[in-house]
C-alpha positions, -999 to +999 in steps of 0.1 A: -159-085-021-168-064-052-165-091-079-154-066-105-121-061-087-095-088-095-076-104-068-040-114-062-029-143-040+001-135-017+029-159-012+013-170+021-021-176+005-039-145+015-061-130-013-060-093-017-079-070-041-061-053-070-067-018-055-067-005-020-076+027-001-049+049+014-057+067+047-027+090+051-038+123+068-074+110+072-080+112+110-106+123+136-143+122+128-139+135+093-114+107+087-138+081+101-165+093+077-142+092+047-128+058+055-163+043+062-176+058+030-147+041+011-156+008+026-192+012+016-182+023-019-164-010-025-129-008-011-118-038+010-081-033+014-075-004+038-039+009+043-029+026+076+002+031+098+010+035+134+026+069+124-005+081+106-021+083+140-054+071+126-056+034+135-084+044+159-103+062+131-099+031+109-113+009+137-143+032+143-149+033+105-151-005+104-178-003+130-197+024+111-194+007+077-220-017+063-192-041+054-186-071+078-151-071+094-143-105+078-147-091+043-121-063+050-083-065+048-069-040+073-032-031+070-009-011+093+028-004+097+055-006+124+073+027+130+111+029+129+115+039+166+101+005+176+122-019+156+137-036+187+121-070+191+102-065+224+092-030+214+080-042+180+057-068+195+043-043+221+037-018+192+018-044+172-003-050+203-009-014+207-019-010+170-046-037+177-057-018+208-060+015+190-081+000+162-100-022+187-092-052+165-084-088+172-060-091+143-046-072+114-048-088+079-015-072+069+012-055+089+043-040+073+076-026+085+072+011+075+109+019+066+141-002+069+161+026+086+193+009+077+215+032+098+199+019+129+202-017+116+174-032+134+150-041+106+159-079+108+151-078+145+118-061+137+111-088+110+117-115+136+091-098+158+067-097+129+072-134+124+064-140+161+033-117+159+020-138+130+025-170+150+006-154+179-023-146+155-019-108+157-013-106+119-025-128+090+002-117+065+035-098+071+053-076+047+075-045+044+074-010+029+102+009+012+127-020+013+154-020-014+165-053-030+195-057-006+172-053+024+148-080+011+177-103+004+191-099+040+157-105+056+152-138+036+188-149+042+187-143+079+152-155+088+141-178+059+108-158+057+100-138+025+077-107+029+043-111+012+043-075+000+066-045-004+048-011-005+070+014-023+068+049-039+056+042-074+040+066-099+047+076-136+077+097-126+092+067-108+081+034-122+105+012-101+111-013-129+141-028-113+125-030-079+093-046-094+115-072-112+131-081-079+097-085-063+086-108-091+118-130-087+111-133-050+074-138-052+066-105-034+036-084-044+042-047-052+020-021-037+022+015-048+021+045-024+015+079-039+002+062-070-009+095-086+023+114-079+008+136-052+009+173-059+024+171-094-008+174-115+002+146-138-035+136-140-040+168-159-011+164-183-022+166-220-009+132-229-027+116-199-059+134-206-059+123-242-055+087-233-084+091-208-106+107-235-099+077-258-114+054-231-140+078-215-119+079-184-103+107-162-065+111-160-065+096-125-083+065-137-058+062-165-028+062-141-045+038-116-052+015-145-015+018-155-006+005-120-028-025-122-014-034-156+021-033-142+009-058-115+010-034-086-017-025-062-023+013-060-037+027-028-051+061-037-064+083-009-095+105-012-119+121+012-144+127-016-169+099-023-170+108-060-132+104-063-134+072-043-159+058-067-140+070-097-108+054-085-125+021-082-139+023-117-108+012-136-114-025-144-137-020-175-110-008-199-074-017-208-045+005-219-028-004-251+009-011-252+014+022-269-005+040-241+015+022-215+047+034-233+034+070-232+030+068-195+064+051-191+080+080-209+074+102-177+098+081-158+130+096-144+162+079-133+155+091-098+119+103-098+114+101-060+092+132-053+105+139-018+140+125-019+131+097+004+158+071-007+154+041+016+192+036+016+195+069+035+161+082+046+149+072+081+115+076+097+109+071+133 
């Protein structure tokens, strides 16, 4: 693994890098090329999902990349329509088949879908999948504090990671504090606030100029200083390389406060509140 990238140790002992690569919307042959290029550029944590319909592209990229499989950390996610115990296990097996992998390093429940109320059952299936060797580390995505508490109370197993919407418009301070209390690592999806041009905001650009960095690099560095793992997506090799080049500078407390000033009480960009939103 690239020695310039710091590592975290999850609560189950798995070591993960401080930045990962998002693959949402990267699929087909173009997706394969982009994902393989990211691996060759230095990314080792690769984020995917059953619902992204690109687990096969990730698997093919692994074979085309120069990086040995054992150096990669491949992650995918369980869709809401398959939370029932037997279906969840079958879906995890299907995920492995799609990617032509013997195991996933990380597997997450994509959304809690609380109205369906099967996420505890899905978590029990994840625990079993780990026992069977399908998955090295099990976690969740978009789970609120009450969902986490229930999982732990009813199964005795704490997720290793929770991937949540996190960007300067929505810094998730309370959620991150809960994760810290429980020993759960935070991972940021949409870390650059997709489609909102915050990387070009005057205040962000000024911070970047002070460090010889781009606005995007400033925001990704902000994530790492919060203790969260950002998973930016890019099909461009230059952007992939730029996004990795964030560990040779440090934002000051004042600069962190400037970025924090963008936070809104409910800054979710697409209104996907996990207490209501459901994805199947």
